[in-house]
Residue, then its C-alpha position, 0 to 999 in steps of 0.5 A: x706747779x706742784x700737784x695737790x696732795x690728796x689726803x684720803x678720808x678716814x675710815x669709820x670703824x664698824x665696831x665703833x658705829x655699832x656702839x654709837x647706834x647702841x647708845x642712840x637706841x638706849x639713851x645710855x652709855x651704861x646700857x649700850x656697854x652691856x649691849x655691846x659687851x664692853x665696859x662703860x669706859x671703853x664705850x666712852x673712849x670709842x665715842x671720843x675717838x669717833x668725835x675726833x675723826x668727824x671733828x663734830x660732837x655726836x652726843x649731848x650729855x648731862x648728868x641724867x641723859x644722853x641725846x643726839x646732836x644734829x650731826x649725830x642724827x645725820x650719822x645715825x642713818x649712815x651708821x645703820x645703813x653701813x651696819x646693815x650692809x655689813x650684816x648682809x655681806x657677811x651673812x652671804x658667806x657665813x649662813x648662805x643656805x639658811x632661808x625660808x619662812x618661820x611661822x611664830x605665835x605669841x600672846x599679846x603681852x610678850x608679843x609687845x615686850x619681847x618680839x620686837x627685840x628678838x625679831x630685830x636681832x633675828x633679821x640682822x643675823x638671818x636676812x634671808x628668813x621671813x617671820x610671819x607672826x600670829x598674836x593670839x591667846x595662849x589657848x588658841x596658839x596651842x590649837x594652831x600648833x597642834x594643827x601644824x599651822x605654826x612652827x613656834x609658839x610662846x605660851x603662858x603655862x600654869x605648870x611644867x606639865x605637857x598640855x594637849x600632848x605638847x611638850x613646852x620648854x620652860x623659858x621663864x618662871x616668874x611671880x604673878x602679883x596684883x597690880x594697882x595704880x600708885x596711890x590708888x584705892x581700887x584694892x580697898x573696895x568691896x567687892x574687889x574690882x578685878x581686871x582679867x581675861x577669859x578662861x585659859x589665861x594662867x594669870x586669871x586662874x591664879x587670881x581667882x583661885x587665890x581670891x577663892x581661898x581667901x574668901x574675898x568677894x570680887x567682881x570682874x570690872x574690866x575685861x581685856x585680852x591686851x595688856x594695854x587695856x589692862x594697864x588702862x583699867x589699872x591706871x584709871x583706878x578702876x580695878x586691880x589686875x594679876x600681872x607678871x612681876x616684871x610688868x610692874x613699874x612707873x605708876x604701876x605698883x605691886x599690891x600684896x597681903x599688906x594691902x589685903x590681897x592674897x599671894x598668887x604664886x608663879x606662872x611660866x612662859x613656855x615655848x614649843x617648836x614643831x617636830x623635825x624643825x628646819x634650820x630657819x625655825x631652829x635658828x629663830x627658836x635659839x634667838x627666843x631662848x637667848x632673849x629669855x636668858x638675857x632677861x633671867x640674867x639682867x631683868x630686861x629683854 
């Protein structure tokens, strides 16, 4: 009697799994192609090859969206685990000595928008480094940095000058604009209802200075230290608010001189790193720089 022939199972390629996960997370072949530095056609070929190996479709596609099939959902868990194991194994040889703790401070707005992607990538490349995050107002973060309670701080800055003896590396220069709800009328009211935060906020300073120069009467209708609170006031048409231009989108629209509101100029995002920073801190700072370089190039973090 002949022995049964054992056919080895095919191997899944990590590069293909990386593309698969990128599509699952972005919901777009085009966005995933940018993330993995491939052309959309190359990404499509990778997924076609993956589906041929598995004998099952992993995505459902139509003209507007991409979603995982039930088999795709199952594969996603395996893919993430395999990629994580690969990163862990490689890091043991490539970066065996980079370990420690990084104390990072950020304002709420950029802690919400930027840090998740930065920390995710940093954890993937530096699994032996722990990051402790403090979310606070820029003015308080500067004080914590001065007293050496933090290793890295991201702050909003009105200009490039040194603040409190600290030199801030400018990561981004961006216009401050008035944000209102689409179809709203808050900007037509007198006095103008404004949503701002307390002293020390670069956006507040720019807004109040511009309104003062215009001679426009206003009242502080809403105060919140969190962008979620600011958005709530705007979307309810209770007030307009000074926000970075990149925050505009969806039901938030930019208002300007044609709406009776003055221009406010730019603000900057700066980063300060503790002097003589150890390797884990320098590595985290490099990841933050890379995130803002990506934003400067693509308009997204």
